[in-house]
DRENGUZA-954301 format. One record per residue (C-alpha): x, y, z; residue in three letters. Coordinates in steps of 0.001 Angstrom, whole numbers, plus 500000, padded with zeros to 6 digits. Each point is the difference from the previous one (the first is absolute). Layout:
N
XYZALA
...
***
This chain:
135
195839649451623547GLU
499303500941497037VAL
499256496359498775GLU
497666499713503148ASP
498197502966498651PHE
499523499082496588ASP
499063496336501124LYS
497014501277501969SER
499025502041497764ILE
499967497300497187SER
498459497718502554THR
496943502763500370TYR
499851500496496235VAL
499772496512499260ALA
497131499864502902SER
497520501885498283ILE
500648499303496248ARG
497112499324497653THR
499643499170496463PRO
498343503779499667ARG
502933501780502155ILE
502892497977497807ASN
497905501790497244GLN
500030503244501074VAL
503427499963501777MET
501330499226495980THR
498044502284498741ASP
501410502645502331LEU
503666499107498914THR
499581500175496686ALA
499093503906500555LEU
503613500250500535GLY
501044497723497235SER
502369501686497135ILE
497480498743497606SER
497080502353501692VAL
502746502801501050ILE
500973499973496644ALA
496695500386498136THR
498818502616502449LEU
503422502080499123TYR
499692499921496560VAL
496487501275500234THR
500794502884501986PHE
502899500817498264ALA
497950500007496470SER
497381502117501666VAL
502646502399501458LEU
501883499753496452ALA
497182500716498066SER
499409503508502035PHE
503377500552499181ARG
501034499587503834ASP
503398498823499808PHE
501202500959503133LYS
497302497250501357GLY
500982497392498170VAL
503316500511501297ALA
499053499910503487PHE
498445497062499956ILE
502657498257497955SER
502125501307502860THR
497783498599502674VAL
499179496485498484LEU
503815499647498900THR
500729501023503933GLY
497336497703501470SER
502051497152497958ALA
503398500822501033LEU
499348500674503592TRP
498655496965501042PRO
502521497715498356ALA
503098502031501678LEU
498270499927503632LEU
499474496124499584LYS
503714499539499494LEU
500230502333502936TYR
497637498151502056PHE
500655496536498707ASN
497165498211501582ARG
498925496751498535GLN
496215498909499611ARG
498658498253502331PRO
499637496363499667ALA
497223498608499118THR
498268497558497582SER
496627501325499113ASP
500399503349498267TRP
497516501612497826LEU
502940501583497386VAL
502919498889499658ASN
502668502312500593VAL
503802499454500631SER
501905503120500694ASP
500631501508503301LEU
496773500822501974SER
500635503451501373PHE
499100502942499163PRO
497084498294497550SER
500648501074496856GLY
496260499884498954HIS
498844501913502945SER
502627502517499959PHE
499646500315495870GLY
496155500558500277ALA
500016502600503009ALA
502708501650497727ALA
498046499961497003ALA
496336500513501082TYR
501275503020502427VAL
502247501472496779GLY
496790499549497958PHE
497572501491502733ALA
502543503128500280PHE
500133500864496826TYR
496271499813499149ALA
499444501608503067SER
502052503093497694LEU
497258499857497194TYR
496694501060502991ALA
498049502430499837ARG
498427499818503669ARG
501355498601502954LEU
497445497415499658SER
501591499084496943GLN
503532499580501860GLU
498574498110502505ILE
498446497537497785PHE
503356499078498636PHE
501885499536503241TYR
497020497771501107VAL
499674498264496539LEU
504162499387500117GLY
500001499031503870ALA
497288497682499277THR
***
């Protein structure tokens, strides 16, 4: 049943692929990469440290550590192999579920938005941080 579902999704995605969509999807995937998240972390943690907000640095560090550990543990639990295909945009060799990129990006961006919102002086600023993180 899972293989049939994977095949139907793969077939649909292959039918709508264009070079432009391929580039957009590759760029979106990069937003969850270790290098992008690490760069944002160093920037965010540096700003917090400059304000002597070490509780914030610890919070973001904990969120990002957890966002790296949980998918790895859950992948072992679910043990779901990647669907077979020969036309990947990005080569990945580990198990497929849950997505480390998606899990890490969601945790990181929500964590950044949550902590940044603590510095908001108005509701509109707080909403801005949450919308930015969600986007």
